[in-house]
C-alpha positions in Angstrom: 16.5 -9.0 10.2 18.9 -6.3 9.2 17.6 -4.7 6.0 21.3 -4.4 4.8 20.9 -8.0 3.9 17.5 -7.5 2.0 17.9 -6.9 -1.6 14.0 -7.5 -2.2 11.0 -9.3 -1.0 7.8 -11.1 -2.1 4.7 -10.3 -0.2 1.8 -12.5 0.1 -1.7 -11.4 1.4 -4.3 -14.2 1.6 -8.1 -13.9 2.8 -8.6 -17.2 4.9 -12.1 -16.2 5.9 -15.3 -15.8 4.5 -15.7 -12.1 4.7 -14.4 -10.1 1.6 -12.5 -7.0 1.9 -10.2 -4.5 0.4 -6.4 -3.9 1.4 -4.3 -0.9 0.6 -0.6 -1.7 0.4 1.9 1.0 1.0 5.6 0.5 1.0 8.5 2.9 1.1 12.3 3.0 1.1 14.8 5.5 2.0 16.0 5.6 -1.5 12.6 6.9 -2.8 11.0 3.5 -4.2 7.3 3.4 -3.3 4.7 0.8 -3.5 1.1 1.8 -3.4 -1.8 -0.7 -4.5 -5.5 -1.3 -3.6 -6.8 -5.0 -4.0 -10.1 -6.7 -3.2 -9.7 -9.9 -1.9 -12.6 -12.5 -2.3 -13.8 -14.9 0.4 -11.4 -18.0 0.8 -14.3 -20.4 -0.3 -14.3 -18.5 -3.8 -10.5 -19.2 -4.2 -10.0 -17.1 -7.1 -9.1 -13.5 -6.0 -8.4 -14.5 -2.4 -5.0 -13.9 -2.7 -2.5 -11.1 -4.0 1.2 -11.5 -4.4 3.9 -8.9 -5.2 7.4 -10.5 -6.3 10.7 -9.0 -6.1 9.8 -5.7 -4.3 13.2 -4.0 -4.4 14.8 -2.8 -1.2 18.2 -2.1 -2.6 19.7 -3.2 1.0 18.4 -0.3 2.6 15.7 0.5 5.3 12.0 0.1 4.1 8.6 0.3 5.3 5.4 -1.7 4.7 2.0 -0.9 5.8 -1.3 -2.7 5.1 -4.5 -0.9 5.7 -7.9 -2.8 5.5 -11.6 -2.3 6.0 -11.8 -5.9 7.7 -12.7 -5.8 11.5 -11.0 -9.2 12.2 -7.5 -9.5 11.0 -7.2 -13.1 12.4 -8.4 -14.5 9.0 -5.7 -12.7 7.1 -2.4 -14.4 6.3 0.4 -12.5 5.4 4.0 -13.6 4.2 7.2 -11.8 3.4 10.0 -13.8 2.0 12.9 -11.7 2.4 15.7 -12.3 -0.5 19.2 -11.6 -1.2 20.3 -12.2 -4.8 17.1 -14.2 -5.6 17.6 -16.6 -2.6 15.1 -16.6 0.3 16.8 -15.6 3.7 13.9 -15.1 6.0 10.4 -15.8 6.2 8.2 -13.5 8.2 4.5 -14.1 8.8 1.6 -12.1 10.5 2.8 -13.1 13.8 5.8 -11.0 13.4 4.0 -7.8 12.8 1.8 -5.4 14.7 -1.7 -5.1 14.4 -3.6 -2.1 15.1 -7.2 -1.7 15.3 
């Protein structure tokens, strides 16, 4: 997806496992917009607190980076969804399968 067509995005991170963990979300754009947040994600069986969502994170049609850092050893139980938007309409959906996971 060419970032020139993405005005904003929604980010959803969900713990689908039984091990709770923390996640640091770092985002940056060429135009200086920065996102930095630390969240605790509860186990999926608890429900409340097992998901975090950021809505309408602006990219202003420019390049951006997004990095998530966690203290969990197995990322296979972590779901990630990015809804790329243009003028409020979803134009693309990306999931954890579209991204690199580094151990």
